[in-house]
N, C-alpha and C positions, 0 to 999 in steps of 0.2 A: 425045711428051714432055709437051706441053701438056695432052693428054687425061688422061695419067697423073696430073699434078698436080691437075687438076680432080677426078678420082676420089678421090684422097687427101683433098682438102678436103671433099668431100661425106661421105666415111666418117667423118672427124673430127667434122664437124658433127652427124651422126646420133649418134655416140658421146656427144658432149657433151649432146645433148638427152636421150638415154637415161639418162645419169648424173643429170642435173638432175631427171628425172621420179622417180627413186628417192630423192632426198634428202628428209629430214624435219626440220621445225623443232619447237621446243618446244611451240608452240601446237597443232600437229597432234597431237603425242603426247598432250598433256593432253586434247584433245578426244576422242581414241580411248578413253582411260581413263575419262573422264566418262560416255561413252555406253555403253560395252560392258563395263565391269568387273563381274563377277558379284556381288561382295560388295555393291557400292553398289546394284545392281539388286535384290538381295535385301532391302536395307534399305528401298528404295522400296516394295516389295511389303508389307513389314511395316507401314509407315506407312499404306498403303491398308487394311490390316486394322484399324488403329486408327480409321479413318474409319467403319468399320462399327459400332464401339462407339457412336458418336453416333446412328447410325440405329437400333441396337437399343434405346438408352435412350429415344429419341423414340417408339418403337413402344409403350411402356408408357402413353402418353397416349391411345392409341386403344383402342376396344373389341376384345375377343376374341370372334370369331364362329366357331361350329362348326356343321356340319351332319352329322347321323348318320342313316344309313338301314340297314335290315336287311330281309331276305326269307328265308324258309325254306319248305321243303316237307316235309310229314310224311305217311307212309302207315301206317295201322294197322288191325288187325282185332280187334274187341272182342266177345268171347263169340259170341252168335248173329248179331251184326250183320255185315253184309258189309264188305268192305274199304273204309275211308274215307280220303279224301285231303284234307288241309288245307293252306292257303297263307297263313300269317301274313305280313303286310306292315306295317312301321312306319317312321316317319321323324320327325326332330325338328330344329329349328334353335334355337340358343341364343346369347345374347350377354351379355357381362359387361363393365361399364365401371367403372373406379376413379374415384371422385369426389374423395376426399381420402385422402392417405397420409402426412400429417405432413411434407411437404416432401421425401420420399424420391425421388420421381420427378424433380423439377426439379433436385435436387442431384446425382443420378446423371448427368443429362444434362450439367450444368455440369462435373462431374468428367471426363466423357468428352471434352467440348470442349477442356478444358485439357490433357488427355492428348494429344489430337491436336496442339495447339499445341506442347507439349513435344516430341512426335515430329518435328515439322517442324524445330525448332531442332536437335534431335539429328541429323537427316538433313543439315541444312546444315553442321553441324560435321563429320560423316563425309565429306561431299563435299569439303570443304576439306582434310581430312586425306588423302583420296585424291589430290587434286591435288598436295599437297605430296609424298606418297610417289612419285607419278609423276614429278614434277620431280626429286626426289632420284635416282630410278633413271636418268633421262635424263642428269643431270650426271655421275653415277658411271660410266656406260658411256662417255660422252664423254671423261671423264678417263682411264679405263683405255685407251681407244683411242689417245688422244694420247700416253700414256706408252709404249705398245707401239711407236708410230711413232718416238718419240725413241730408244728402246732399239734398235730395228732399225737406225736410222741410225748410232747409236754402234757397233753391231756391225760394220757395213760399214767404218767408219773404223778400227776396231781390226784388222780383217782386212788392210786396206791398210797399216796401221802394222806389222803382223807381217811382211808381205811385204817392206816397205822395210827393216825391221830385219834380216831374214835376208839380204837382198842386201848391206847394209853389213857384216854379219858375214862374209859370204863374201869380201869384198874387204879385210877386216882393219880396217875403220873402227870396228866395235863388237865387244863381247865376247859370250861365250855367256850371260853374266848378263843382258845387254840382251835377248837373244832369249827367255830364260826369263821375264823380266818381261813382255814383250809377250804371250807365250803364256798366262801366268797371268791377265793382265788380260782377254784374249779369252775364256778359259774362264769367268771371272766374269761377263762380259757375256752369254754364252750361257745361264748359269744364271738370271740376273736376268731375261732376256728370256722364258725359259720360265715363270718365276713370274708375270711381268706378263701373259702370254697366258692363263695359267690363271685369274688374277683377272678378266680381261676376259670369259672364258666365264661366270664366276659372275655378273658384272653384266649380261651379256646375258640369262641365264636369269631374273634378277630383273626386268629390263625387260619381257620377254615375259609374265611372270606378272601384272604390274600393268597394263601398257598394252595387251597383247593381240596384239601383232605383233612381228616381229623388227626390231631397229634397223637402219636403212638410211641411211648417210651423214648422220649427225646434224650439224645446223648449230650453231655456237656461239651462245650467247644473250648478246646485248650490251645488252638493255634493262634499265632499272632500275624496280623497283616503288616504290610510295609508302612512305617510311619517315619517321616523325615526327622532328623536329629534336632532340628531347631525350628522355631516359628518362621523365621525368614526363609529358610529352605522350603518349608511347607507352602508359604505364600507363592514363591516362584514356581513350585511344582504345580500348584492349583491353577495359576494363571496360564500355564502352558498346556495343562492336561484336561482341565474341566471342560466338558463339551458345551456348557451353556455359554461360554465366551465365544467359541467358534460358531455357535448357533446365531448369536446376535450379529457377529461379523458377516456371516453369509447372508443373513436377512437384510442387512444394510446394503450389501453388494447387489442383491436381487432388486431392491427398490431403486438403487442407483441406475441400473440398466432400464428400469421401467420409466424413469425420468427421460432418459435418452430416447426410448421408444415413443413416448408421447410427443417429444419435440419433433420426431420424424413425421408426425401428422401434418406439420406445417410445410413439408416439402412436396414437390410434384410427385405424382404416382404414374408410372408408365406400365402399361399392360398390353398384351397381344391376345386377341381372341379369334377363333375360327369356328365356322358353322357349316354343316352340310345338311341340305333339306331334300327330301324326296317325297312326292305326293301324287296320288292318283285320285283325281276328282271327276268321277263319272256323274253325269246328269242326263236329263231326258233330251237335251239338245245336242250335246257333244261330249266326248271324253277328252279331258285335259290332264296331262302328266307334267309334273314339275320336278326338275332335277337341277339343283343349283348349290353352289358353295360360295363362301366369302371369307376373307381374312381382313381383320380390322386391327389397326394399331391405335391405342388410346393414350392420351396424356391428360391427367386430371390435376389441375392446379387449384389448391384451396385459396379462396379469397376471403370469404366472410361466412362464418357459421354462428353468428350471434355470440361469439366469445367462448364457444364450447371447448375448442382445442386448447386455448390459453388457460381456461379453468382446469382442464385435466392436467396440464403441465404443472400448474401451481399446486394442485392437490398431490401429485406424485412427488414434488419437491418437499412438501411438508411431511409426507410419509417417510421420505428418506431422512429428513431432519430428525423425526421421531426415532428412527432406528439408530441414528448416530448417538443420540442421548441414551438409548437403551444399552449401548455398548459400555458407555461410561458407568451407568448405574449397575450393570451386571458385575463389573469389576469391583466396584465399591462394595456391593453386597457380598460378593464372594470373599473379599478380604476380611470383612467383618465376621462372616460365618467361620472362616478358617481360624482366625485369631481366637474367637470364643470357644470353638470346639477343641482346638489344640490345648488351650488352658484347662478345659474341663477334663480332657483325657489324661493329661499329666496329673491333675489333682486326684483323679479317680484311682490312679496307681498308688499314690500316697495313702489314700483312704483305705484301700485294700490292705496295705501293709500294717497300718495302725489298727484296723479292725481285727486282723488276724491276731495281733498282740493282745487286743482286748479280749478276744475269745479265749486265748491261752490263759490270760490272767484270771478271767471269770471262772474258768474250769478249775483252776487251782484253788481259787477262793471258795467255790462250791464244795469241793472235797474237804477243805478245812472246816467250813461251817458244819458239814455233816458230822465230822469227827467231834467237833466241839459240842454239837447238839447231843451226841451220844454221852458225852461227859457231863452234860447238864449245864454248860456255860452259855449255851445259845438257846433262843426261843424258837417256837414254831414259825413266827413271823420272820425271823432271821433267815431260816432255811428257805422259806417261800420266796423271800426277796432275792436270795442268792440264786435260786433256780430261775426266777423271772429275769434277772440280769444276765444270766448265762444264755437263756433263750433269746433275749433281745439282741445280744451280741452276735449270736449265730444267724439270726434273721438279718441283722445289719450287714453281716459278711456276704450273705446271699445277694442282698440288694446292691452292695458295693461292687461285687463281681459282675452282676448283671448290668449295672450302669456303666461300668468300665468297658464291657464288650459292646454295648450300644454306642458309647462315645467313640470307640475305635472304628466301628463301621460307619458312623456318621462322618467322622473325619476323613475316612477313605472315600466316602461319597463326595465330599466337597473337594477332595484332591482329584476327583475324576478317575479314581483307580479301582472302582468297585465293578469290575467286569467279570464275566464268566471265566475268562482265562486266568485272571489274577486270583480268583477264588477257587481255581482247580475244579470247576464243575464238569462233570462227565457228560456234557451235552455239546451239540454243534451250535455255536452261536448263530443267531439270525443274521443273514448276510443280505442287506438291502440292495446290493449291486446286482444280484441275480435277476430280480424282477426288472430292474432298470435296464439292464443290457438286453433283456428279452423284448421289451416293449418300445424302447426309444426309437427303433427303426421299423416298427411294425406298422404296415399300412392298412391291412384289413385283418379281420378275425376277431372273434369274441373270446373272452376268458371263460373257462369252465366254471360254472357256479359251484361254490363250495357249500356243502350242507353243514350247517352249524347245529349241533345238538343242544338240547336244554339240560345242561349238566349243572344241577344245583346241589 
């Protein structure tokens, strides 16, 4: 008997360890999404392509060097002459260096640098958006799972209630109406449970698509993120911290440099070129070798191109005007979102408090109705209604806590504060400067092709 109890204890311990190993908390889910989400990884690759624009713009400051070589073999028979074979051989090396281009080169590079900076801010914004989407998927699945649990428990209670009602009907204590009411309430519980399970499958699919794995015993999130104490403080914080503002500002700066670059097309362009040629031209009459070099200075003054350069300047100016308006719009939109979300978050806290009081009151009322039912002063419908009100209050509390958590994360997202560091994620955040510093001065060489698996 003692050995049997020891075996049961060991099996239970192993079971508990296995269950704990499968549990997942919010930080782990967000880390998985941050590292493996295909959309955010595609945006990181896109940003790395912007880094190459800086390298391409920098390359214009260096000379263009080309080597050309040719060799041919010719056989011919000319009149009375015997068959003659010639082997012309030639080769040349040339170099061209731009000396002055009216500021086009430097402005192109500065435009590319600011485009990269804008891309970093956009990536930061998208990463925070992903973390919010992942948190929302986490909370929604946790909510649906808890609601399914509550409705399953309620279904068992109603099954027992129907059995008890049927027994009391058989002994003449209750009427057929009481039985019908219990049956109707049980049927309603079955239908609502089926609907809740269907919604849970939908939130499960959404969880998998964003985070990348199936949800396994999600743990409730009890931590609190930083929230400013007032709406005005939240607005000031968001305007300073949210990356979408810096994205629009850097984009405007990039297009401003592009205007200056296009204006440079109206200026003279000075360049120096050099070429060395060597050729062996053997034929049936004589052998001729060529060995020559030349250095040429060129100045190119644009006079008339059918209005092309002026059109490009006007186009760049309009793009820059668009970007200036986008700065204004982004600030207006951000203010609107912060104000709305801040109010929603504050109201969600009040709703949680009132719903908890509602749950407490309904629980007391349910116990009172049960006692009064035993004394015969309450009907079956009274106790069914009390149980339904108690269930509705508990479901409302789950939803209120879920909505409050989502509002808190959404507000943090608009504040620009939803970063891996602030969320205490145990991962190394993606650093876009690593690739930028590696390629900005790289003159030659390919990037190793990354093999991407089909992980569905």
